[in-house]
C-alpha positions as CSV (number, residue, x, y, z in Angstrom):
1,M,-14.8,-13.2,-5.1
2,S,-12.5,-10.6,-5.8
3,R,-8.8,-11.3,-6.6
4,A,-6.3,-9.2,-5.0
5,S,-2.7,-9.6,-3.5
6,V,0.2,-7.9,-1.9
7,T,3.6,-9.5,-2.7
8,E,7.3,-8.7,-2.4
9,R,8.7,-8.2,-5.8
10,A,12.5,-7.6,-4.6
11,P,13.8,-6.8,-0.9
12,G,11.9,-3.8,0.1
13,Q,9.5,-3.5,-2.7
14,L,6.0,-4.4,-2.3
15,Q,3.2,-4.6,-4.9
16,L,-0.3,-4.2,-4.1
17,A,-2.7,-5.3,-6.9
18,G,-6.2,-6.3,-7.8
19,V,-9.5,-5.2,-6.3
20,L,-9.1,-3.8,-3.0
21,D,-12.7,-4.0,-1.0
22,Y,-14.3,-5.5,1.9
23,S,-13.9,-8.8,0.7
24,T,-10.1,-8.6,0.2
25,G,-8.9,-6.1,2.8
26,P,-8.6,-8.6,5.6
27,A,-6.3,-11.1,4.1
28,L,-4.2,-8.2,2.4
29,R,-4.0,-6.6,5.8
30,E,-2.4,-9.8,7.1
31,Q,0.0,-10.6,4.3
32,G,1.2,-6.9,4.3
33,A,1.8,-6.9,7.9
34,R,3.7,-10.2,7.7
35,L,5.8,-8.9,4.7
36,I,6.6,-5.6,6.5
37,A,7.8,-7.2,9.6
38,A,9.7,-9.7,7.6
39,S,11.6,-7.2,5.5
40,S,15.2,-6.3,6.4
41,A,15.0,-3.1,4.4
42,A,15.0,0.2,6.4
43,Q,12.9,1.8,3.5
44,L,9.8,0.1,2.0
45,L,8.3,1.0,-1.2
46,I,4.7,-0.2,-1.8
47,D,3.7,-0.1,-5.8
48,C,0.0,0.4,-6.1
49,A,0.1,0.6,-10.1
50,A,-1.3,-2.9,-10.4
51,V,-4.6,-2.1,-8.4
52,E,-7.6,-2.4,-10.5
53,K,-10.0,-0.9,-8.4
54,S,-10.2,0.4,-4.9
55,S,-13.0,1.3,-2.2
56,S,-11.8,3.2,0.8
57,V,-10.5,-0.1,2.0
58,G,-7.4,0.3,-0.1
59,L,-6.7,3.5,1.6
60,A,-7.4,2.0,5.2
61,L,-4.8,-0.6,4.1
62,L,-2.1,1.8,3.1
63,L,-2.6,3.9,6.3
64,A,-2.4,0.4,8.3
65,F,0.9,-0.4,6.4
66,I,2.4,2.9,7.0
67,R,1.7,2.3,11.0
68,D,3.1,-1.3,10.6
69,A,6.3,0.2,9.0
70,H,6.7,2.8,11.6
71,A,6.2,0.3,14.5
72,A,9.2,-1.7,13.0
73,G,11.3,1.4,12.6
74,K,11.0,1.5,8.7
75,T,9.7,4.1,6.4
76,L,7.3,3.4,3.7
77,V,6.6,5.3,0.5
78,V,3.7,4.7,-2.0
79,V,4.2,5.1,-5.6
80,G,1.6,4.5,-8.4
81,L,-1.5,5.6,-6.6
82,P,-4.3,5.1,-9.0
83,A,-6.7,8.2,-9.6
84,D,-9.6,6.4,-7.8
85,M,-7.5,6.0,-4.7
86,R,-6.2,9.5,-5.1
87,E,-9.7,10.9,-5.3
88,I,-11.1,9.1,-2.3
89,A,-7.8,10.3,-0.2
90,Q,-8.4,14.0,-1.3
91,V,-12.2,13.8,-0.4
92,C,-11.1,12.6,3.1
93,G,-8.4,14.6,3.8
94,L,-5.9,12.0,3.7
95,L,-3.7,13.0,0.6
96,E,-1.4,14.8,3.1
97,L,-0.9,11.7,5.2
98,L,0.2,9.3,2.5
99,P,4.0,9.5,1.7
100,L,3.7,9.6,-2.2
101,Q,6.5,9.5,-4.4
102,D,6.5,9.7,-8.2
103,A,7.0,6.4,-9.7
104,G,9.9,7.8,-11.7
105,A,11.8,8.8,-8.7
106,A,11.5,5.2,-7.3
107,G,14.8,3.9,-7.8
């Protein structure tokens, strides 16, 4: 079974890690939704640098987390998007929809 997690490292800072695929997606979706709803931060940052491997499930998760944040009146930015996720997003025409930020700019 694949191992993956979404955790809150600091207030407003989430980390997505591990292998993102059909077996880990549903649990990550629930965990992320709970963390986003529970956060008191107006802007959330989700760091994907610890993602080891991702199928299109990883992008679906990010899009769902963006929707969750907007529904809660929050913004969400993505940092550390791995090359495989970036390539999938580009092929699917989703790169423009992701609120990407350079890791160096994430304070």
